[in-house]
N, C-alpha and C positions, 0 to 999 in steps of 0.2 A: 529830380534825382540825378540825372546825367549831368546837369549844370553844376550841381553840388560836387559830384565826383571830379569834374574837370577843374573846378576852383581849387579843391584840396590837392589834386594831383599837381597843378601848376605851382602852388605854394611849396609843396614838398620838393619839387625839382629845383626851385629857386633856393630853398633852404640848404640843400646838399649839392652845392655847385660843383665841387670837385668830382664827386662820383657821378653826377649828372653829365659832366663833360666827358668823362671816360666812357660812360654808357652810350651817349649819343654819338661821339666820334667813332668809337669802335663799331657800333652798329652801322653808321654811315659808310665807313670804309668797306665793311662786309657787304652791305647792300649795293654799293657802287661796283664792287668786284662782280657781284652776282648779276647786275644789270649789264655790265660790259660783256661778260661771258655769255649772257642770254642773247644779246644782240649778235655776237659772233656765231653762236650755235644755230640760232634761227636763220641767219644768213646762209650758213653751210647747208642746212636742211632745205632751203628754198630753191636750190639750184634746179633749173630747167622746168620748174613748176609754172612758169609764166605761159608755157605752151598750152593752148586750149585742149589739145589731144594728148597731153603729157601722160595720162594713165594708159594710153593705148599705143604709145610709140616705143619701139624696141630697137636696139642696135644688134646687128648680127656679128658675133665674134667667131674667130677661128682658133682651133686648138690643133697643133700639128706636132707629132713626135716622129722625127725622121732624120736619118743621117747623123745621129749623135746629138741632136738638138731637141729640146722639149720647149716648144714656143706657144705662147698665149697671146694672140693678136686681137687688137680692137678693130682690125680691118678684115675684109673678106674678099673673095674673088669678084671681079666686076660683073659677072652675069647673075649673081645671086639675087639681087633686087628684082630685075626684070623677070627672071624665071619664077620666083615666088608669086609675083603679081599675075603672071600668065597662067600658072598651073594651079593656084590655090585661091578659091573665092574668099577665103577668110582674110586675105590681104587686101586692105582698102587702097593703100598707096605705098610707094617706096621713094626714097631719094638716096643718091650716092654723092659723097663729098670726096674730093681728091685734093688735099692740101699741097700746094706747091712752094710753101715757104715764103721767102723774102724776094720781092722783085722791085725793080726801079720803074716808077710810074711818073708820067708827065702829060700835060695837055699837048696835043699835036701842035707843032710849031714853037713850043716853048724851049728855051735853051737848057733849062736845069731840071734834072730829075729829083723826085722825092723817093726815099727808101721806104717802102710799105711792107708791113709784115703780114703773114698769114693770107697770102693770095690763095683763094680756094675755087676750084672748079666744082660746079653743082648742076644737077639735073634741073630741068624746067619745073619739076614737081616740088622744088624746095619749099615754096610757099603754101603748098597743100599739106605739107607735113609739119613744118615749124610755123609758129605764130610770129612772123616778122612783117609788121605792117609797112606798106609802101606809102610814102608821102607823095610819090608821083610814079606813074607807070601802071601797067596791067599785070598783076601777079601771075595770070594764066599764060601770058605771052612774053614776059620779060626776058626769060632765058631760053625760049623755044627755038631761037634761030642762032646760027653760028655768029661769032664776032660780036656778041652782046655781053654787057656787064651791068650788074646792079651794084650800086655803091651806097655806102652809109651816108647819113646826114653830115657826119664829121668829115668824111672824105670829100664830099661835095664842097664843103666850105674850104677845105685845104686847097683843092685844085681849081675851083671855079669862083670862090668868093661869093658875091651876091648874085652872080649870073645864074641863069637857068641851065643846069647841066644836061637836061634831057635832049637826046639826039646828038650830043657832042662827042667827039672822038677822044679816047685816051690811048696813049702809047705805052705799052708794057715792054720793058727790057729793050727799048730802042728799036724793036723790030716787029711788034705785033700790035695792031690797032683794033680796039674794041669800041663799039658805040654804046653810050650810056642809055639803057632802056628802063631804068628804074632807080629811084632813090628811096631807101628804107630808113626807118628810125634806127639809131644806134642800138646794137644788140645789148640786152641787159648784162650787167656785170655778173649776175648769178646764172651764167650759162656755162656749160662745160666746154664750149668752144665759142670763139668770137672771130669775126672777120669783117673787114670794111669793104672787101671786093669779092663778089661772087661772079665768076666767069662761066659762060655756057660750057657745059660738059662736052658739047659737040666739037670744041676746039682743043680738048685735052689730047696731047700727043701720046697715044697709048695703043698698044696692040690688044684689041678687044677680044673677049671670048675665052680668057685664060682661067680655067677653073683651078689650076694649081698655083696661081700667083695671087697673093693677097696684098692689095694696094689701095682699096677703096673702103671708106667708112660708109656702111650701108645701113639705112634706117628703114624700118617698115612700120606702117600703121595697121594694126589689126582691127577688124570690124568689132563693134560693140558686142559684148557677150562671148568673145572668143577667149578660150583658156590658152594662155601663152605656153604653158608647160605641155599641154596636150598637142598644140600645134607644132612644137619643136620636135616631136617624134617623127615628123615628116622629113627631117633633114637626112636621115639615113637613106631614104629612097632617092632624094635629090642627089646625094653624093654618088650613089651607085649608078644612077642614070646619066649624070652629066660629067662628074669628075672621074668616074671609073674609066671610061674610054681613053681619056688623056693620060691617066696613070699607066695604062697598058702601053700606050705609045712611048712614054718616057722611060719607064723602068721595066717594061715587059711583064708586069704582074697585075692581076685584078685587085680590086679593093679588098676582097676577102683574103687573098694571099698577103696583101700589104699589111693588114691588121694581124693576121696570124703570125707574122714575123716580128710582132711586138711594136709595130708602128701605130700611129693614130692620126686620123684626119676627121675632125668633127666641127660642126657649127653649133652654136647655142645663142640664146637670146638674153640680152641684159636690158631690163627696164630703163628707160631714159632717165628717170628720176633717181636711179641708183648709181649712175655712171660716176658722178663727181666724188662720191664718198666710198664707193665699193670697188670700182674698177682699178685693177693693178696690171692692166694689160700692156703689152708692148705697142708702140706706134699710136699713142694717144694724140688727139688733136691739140691738147694743152695739158699743163700740169693739173692733176686732180688733187682733191683733199683726201682725208682719210677718216673713216668713221671712228677709228681708235681715238683720234684727237677730240672728236666730238664727245665721246664717252668720258675721256680723261678730263676735259675742261668742264663738262657738266658736273662731274664728281667734285672737281676743285671748287666750283661755284657753290655747290651744296655744302662742302666741308668748311669753306670760309664763312658762309652764313651761319653754319652750326657753331663754329668757333666764336663768332660774334654773339650769338644767342647764349652760348655757354657763359661768356663773360657776364652778360646781363644776369643770368640765373645765379652765378656765383656771387656777384656783388650784392644782388638783392637779398639772398639768403645770409650772406656774411654780415650785412647791415641789419640783420634781424634783431640783434640786441638793442640797437637804437630805437627800434619800432615795437619792441615787445611790450613795453609799458603802454604805448599808444593803443595797441590791440587790446590789452587788458582793460584799460579805462573804457574803451569803446564798447566792449562786451558787457562790462558792469553797467554802463549807461543804457543797455538794451539793444545794441547792434546785433543783428543776426549774422551768421557766418557768410551767407550768400551776399550780404551787403558789403562785408569786408572784402570778399573775393572780387566783387564788382569794382570796389575802390582801387584795389591793387592792379586789377586788369586794366582799368582806365589809365592808371599811371603808366603801365607798360605800353599800351597802345599809343598814348600821347608821346612817350619817349621815342617809339619807333616811327611815328609820323614825322616828328622833328628830324629824326635821323634820315628818313626818306627824302625830305626836302633838301637836306645837306648832301645826301648821296647824289641826287639829280644834278646839283651844282658841280660836284666832283666829277661826275660822268661828262658833263658838258666841257669842263676844263681838260679832262684827261683824254677825251675821244680823239683829237687830232694825233696825239702821240701814240695811242693804241692803234689807230689806223696805219700809222707809219710802221709800227712793229709787225702788225698782222697782215699787211698788204690788203686791207679792206677799204671800202668807202662807206662806212657806217655813218649815220646822221642821227642827231638827238631827236629830230622830229619823227624818226621811226618808232619812238616810244609811244606816240599818240595815235597809232593806227587802230582801227576798230577792234583788232584782235589782241593788241598788246596793252592798250590803255586800261581796260578793266583789270588785267593782271597786275599792272603797276599800282593801281589804286588799292587792290586787294592785298598786295604784298605786305605793307606795314601792319595791316590788321592780322594777317596770317602769322607774321613774325612776332608781332606783339602778343598774340594769344599763345603762340608756341613758347616764347621766351618767358612770358609772365605767368604761365599756368602753374608751374611748380612753386615759384616764390609766393604766389597768391594763396595757393592751398596750404603751403608751409606756414606762412605768417598767420593766416586766419585760423589755424588749428591750435594756436597757443591757448592754454587754459588760464583764465584770468587770475585764479588764486596762486598758481605756481609763478606766473609772471610777476605779480605784485609783491610776492614774498621774496622774489629774486632767486628762486631755486631752479629755474630753467637752465639747462646746460647747453651753451652755444659754442663750445670750444672747437678748436681745429680738428681734433681727433674724432669728434662726434659727427663731423660733416663728411661721411663716407661718400655720399653722392657727389658732393662738391669736389672731393679728391679725385673721384672717377672722371669727372668732367675735365679737370686739369690734365689728367693723364691723356684723355682723348685729344685735347687741344694740341699737346706737344707730340703725340703720336702722329697726327696729321701733318704737323709742321716738319717733323723729321722725314716723313715720306716725301714731302715736297722738296726738301733739301737734297735728299739722296737722288731723287729723280732728276733734279736740275744738274747735280754733279755728273751723273752718268750721261745725260744728253750732251753736255758740253765736252766731256771726255771723248764721246763717240765722234762728235763734230771735229774736234782737234785731231783725233786719230785719222779721220778721213782726209783732212787737209794736209797732214804731214806724211801720210803713207806713201811709200815708194810705189808709184802706179805704173812703172815700167817705161816711162819716158820722162824727160825733163821739161816740165811745164813752166818753169821760171824764165822770165825774160824772153818769152816768145810773143811777138806781136802778130796778131791775125787781122788782116784787112779783108773785110767782107765784100762780096759781090764784085769780083774783079772781071767778070765776063764782059763788061763794056769795053775792056781793053782789046778783046778779040785776039788777033794775031800779034798784038803788041804786048801780050802778057809776059812773054819771055824777055822782051826788051825792058819792061818795067822791072822785072826781077833782077836783071843784070845791072840796071842803073842804080837800084837801091843797094845792091851788093857792093858797089863802088864807094858807098858812103862809109866814112870812119865809124866804127862802132857796130857794124853789121857783120855777123860772123858767117851766116849761111841763110839761104832762102829757098822756098819751095812753093810751087803752084799746084794746088790740088783742091778737089771738091769734097774731100773727106778729112775730118779731123777727129781725134779721140775724145769727142764729147757726144752725149746722147742726141740722136736725131733720127728721123724716120728713114730707115734703110732696110732693104730687103735682102733675103738670102737667095743663093743659087745652089743648085744641086751639082756636086762634083763627083767624079768617079775615076778610079785608076784606069789607065788606058786599057781598052779591051775587056773591061769588067763592068759594063753598064747594067747593073741590076741593083735591086733594093738592098741586098746584103752589104754591098760595097759603097753605098751612097754616103756622101758627107755633105751635110747642109751647112753652108758658111757664107759669110759676107765677103764680097769682092770689092776692094777699094782701088779706084784708079788714082795712081800717084805718079810723081816724076822721080828722076834719078836722085835728087837731093832730099827727098822726104824723110827717110830714115835718119840721115845725118842731122837735119835741121831739128827734128823732134827729139834727138838724143836717144834713139832706140838702140838696142843692142842685138847684133847678129850673133846667134849662138852656134850656128852651123852653116856651111856654105859661104855665100858672099852676098853683098848688096848689089843692086842694079848698077851697071857701069856703062858709060858711053863707049868704052872700048870693045864691048861685046855687042855686035849688031843683032845677034839672035835674042837679046833680052827683050825685044818687042813681044816675044811670045814666052817670056820668062814669068815666073810667079814665086813670090815669097810667102811662106806659110808661118802663122804664129805657132807656138808650141802646142796649143790645144788642137789645132788642125793637123799638125804633123803627127801627133799621137794617134789621131783617128785614121791616118793613112799608114801607120806602121812605125813611126819614130824617125830618127835621124837618117835611117837608110833611104828615106824618100828623096834625098838630094840626087839630082840628075834624072830622076824618073819623070814620066809624063802623066798628067791628069787631064781629064776632059770636063769641060763645063757645059751643061745643058742649058741653052738659052731659050728655046721655043719647042715645047712638046709636039705641037701640030706639024711644024715643018721639019722637026728633028734637027734644028740648027745647033751645032756644037762648035766648041773651040778648044784647041789642044794647047796645053801649057807645059813647059819644062820647069821643074822645081829647082831654083838656083840658090835658095837660102831659107833659113829658119830664123825668125825674129823672136826674141824673148817676149813672153806674154806681157801685154800691157792692157790696162783697163780702158776700154773704149765705151763702156756703159757705166751705169751707177754701181757703186760698191754693194748694192743690194743683190747683185747678180754675180754668179761665177763667170769667169772669162770664157767666152765661147770661141768657136772656130772662126778664123779670119784669114783672108789672103790679100796680098798687095800685088797689083799688076801695073805695068806701065801704060798710062792712058792720059791723053790730053784732056784735062778737066779744069777749067779756070773759075771754079766756084769761089775760091779764097786763096789768099797768099799768106804764107807764114814766114817770118824772119826771126832768127835768133839774134838777140842784141847783146852787146857787151858794154855799151856806153853807160857812163854814170850820169850823163846829161841827156836824159831821155826826152825832155820837152823840146830841146833844140833839134835833136835827131828826128823827132816826130814832124816838126815843121819842114825839115828837109825832105822827108819821105812824102809828105803831103804836096810839096812843091813839084816833085817828080810826077805824082799822080795827076795833078791838075795840068801839068804840061802835056801829058799823053791823053788825058780824058777830060777836056774842058767841059764844065757844066755837070759833071757826074759827082754825086755825093761821096765824100771820103769817110767811110765808116770803119772803125777799128775797135778792137779790144785786146786785152792780154789774156793768154790762155789760162793762166791761173784764176782769173776772174770768171772765165767761162766754166771752169771746173767747179769753182765754189758755188756758182749759180745752181748747179744740180742739187745742192743741199741747202738752198736758201730756205726751204720749208722747215727743215730741221732746226736751222739757226733761229728762225722766227719762233718756232715752238719752244726752243730753249730759252729765248729771251722772255717770252710770255710766262713760261713756267717759273723763271727766276723772279720776275716781277710779282707774281701772285704768291710765290713762296715767301718773299720778303714781307708782303702785306699780311699774309696769314700769321707770320711770326710777330709782326707789329701788333696785330689785334690780340693775339694770345698774351703778349707781354703787357698790353694795356690792362687786361684782366688780372694778370699776375701782379702788376704794380698796385692796382686797387686792392686786391686780396691781401697782399703783403702789408699795405698801409693799415688795413683793418686789423690784421692779426697783431701787428705791432701796437696798435692802439688798445686792443683787448688785453694785451699782456704788459701794459705800461707799469702797473704796480709790481708785477712779478719781476720785471727788469730792474725796477728801483730797489727791491729787496735784495736781489742778487748782487747789484753793484755795492750796496751797503755792506754785504757780507764778503766783498772782495773779488767778485767776478770781474774779469778783464773785458775790454771792449771786444777783443777777438772772440772770446768764448760766447759772448752774447750774440754776436753776428752769426757765429756757427749755429747757435741754438735756434735762432729765428729762420736760418736759411735751410737747415738740413731737411725739414719736413717737405719743403717745396722741391728740393733737389731729388729727394727720393721719388717723388711723383714724376719728375722729368725723366729720371733714369728708367722707371717702369715704362713710360711712354716710348723711350728709345728701344727697349727690349721688344716690345710688342710691334713697333713699327718696322724693325729691321727685316723680318721674314716677309712681311707684306710688300715692302719696297723692293726686296730682291725679286720676288715673283713677278710683280708688275713690270719692272724694268727688263727682266729677262724676256718677258713676252714681247716688249717693244723691240729689243735688240734682235729677236728672231727674224725680223724682216730683212736683216742685213746678212749677206753672205760673208762679209768681212767686218768683224766687230771686235770691240774690246772685251776683256774679261771683267766681270764684276768682282772687285777685290774688297777685302775686309776693311782697308783703310778708308774707303768711301763712306762706310757706315760709321767708322770711328770719327772721321772728320765731321759728319753730320751731327753725331752725338756731342762732340766737343763744342760745335757751334751752338747747338741747342742749350747745352749746360751753361756755356759761357754767357749767352744772351739772358738766360733765366737768372743766372747768378748776379749779373750786373743789375738786372731789373729789381730783384729782391734785395740786393745789398744796399741799394740806395735807402730804402726804408729801414733796413736793419741797422745800418750805420747811424741813421738819424735817431732811431730809438735808443741805440747803445750809448750815444753821446749825450742823451738827455740828462739833465741834473736830477739825481734821485730825490732831492728835497721836494722838487715840484711834483714828481709823480706820487710821493707818499704823504704830502701835506694834508690830503683830504681824509687820511685814515685817523 
């Protein structure tokens, strides 16, 4: 029986080649989109699950409300991990990570450094917590001693080639030597942090025991059976016992008084496997994903697949007139309804199987481009994993049964007498379900179009918004600390080059990075009521000028004022917390160390206009600038139109002063755009899938329009004989479809508004959702539908009426 079903199904597909192509191609594109998004979503959901203890690992987060700031940190005080391990038997192990950013690394004796990213200090317990297999070395001892480093397999190849790196020295930043005591496999890509170098925490230059400073990423492993939420209730006692005394030393109040004043200082636990998609904390180890996008893309995959299935259902039921007599004859000859259902379901599954084969080919071809857009490293062989292959095999059957169920039941329900007499009504207006499905298709298409428009408008707004400084034509040279005392010489040499307007040496730039806040107080008022928590950036005299910032009150730092070494410039947010512009000339105190009560006194010399130094998702916080020698990076404002030539000249100056050191640079506008690379990727992916959804919907509309034109051939012939114009006939055939598209637009608009309004709520600075965005989406949908339908309408309208009526 099955063989017979397959033979008939194959012959039917061959007989109706046009509709077969539309069905298979539409389903193939839908299935390919679904597979690509499935790979993306599964990769996002897999983060950190490679760790054997993943279900028991938690990161300790800090929440602090103090001095006008409400901060949510992915870091915690350095004593948290050791204290929890010591005081609570539920804690099996802990590890702290302290990321130090980019350093220069080379083999001892080599003349040239390599610039390495994400240098990380780690406790010796690193390998007890995370599953990071060592290819060489003892995981228990690898980081247990000072001046030791564990490197990745890739780093070993970069620095040692085919030589054995074990026991070999590596020089970091030209002044710190570490011995290689372990080589680990490269960390998986689906990890919320990655590092090629783990240095012993014993070498971290840090003042230990600071309960009020949050600088370490702390992970704990809870023993099996421990309820994390119940365990987290112990944090109040930990804070009272350990942080409380330091709070009294710093601000003269207990933790109870601190909280009663409306402040907050709390710890909480985040499961390791939730970090990538759910954490939106400050000071993350790397950029995270967002569970919203997982939901959105999962919905997009489902909707695109539904649109493809709807095409199949529409075309199958629309072609029912062609098969009505076949059904009637089969029933007269004795076929049971279940046999007809089996036949039509076989055709459906065969169609979807062929579509799946084509879809896999499309995925294989599209995957490199999709990886480039999504910044992933997905592979086609991921489809044949033990967990995914069964789903891949089952998918065409599921889709085939879903898409073919209604047509099968619909076609098999025809009464043979009605069919053979020709009294069955299969007109457009009788197909209410078919009309509803067309409405659904274009509703989803319009939602995707509106979403894409709003995403791109928000990205454009971010890129063009006045951020309080001029980021255009600013060259940033990274890692200038190898220059040492020659940093100022380098700045002056570059300043002499034609096309260089100004230059500054500083370790702080208005782009997101891991920075900590300090507590400041008005002189003589060191208490929690007068505290201001703000960042303190060490800059030079030319920093404000080079970055094009605006002084709104007071003045900039000046070399003519010797007292500026203790001067401070506040941004408008900080000045407001201290009382406004009247703060000029007054003195404020910075608390550096609560244990020793070390403080430093500054005189406010100026107020700088607020500028964005973090993502536009956040409001501008309090910030201060002080004069301090910090040679992390050099910034130069350029005016040259021949930038490549100027860059060669600057690089020559660099090499002259620092032979063998890498010359690494970027332009500040590129750094700024990098903050929103995720949104740009999301926008591109959304645009691609919106276009594909519309393509699939139009394929179905094209086939449906062809059928309707064919069904009304004789009607068109009569109308033309009676004097109807081509334009009126095109309007006659198009209006029914356009009504459905317009209904889809009306339904889609409030859904799209709500969805995108939720997405924009993550941004402190955002665009307004305006009416023209929906109008543009509607015009695009109507235009595309009209072009699709008009092709068939024009073809039908131009047909010779003699040919259409000669059979009457």
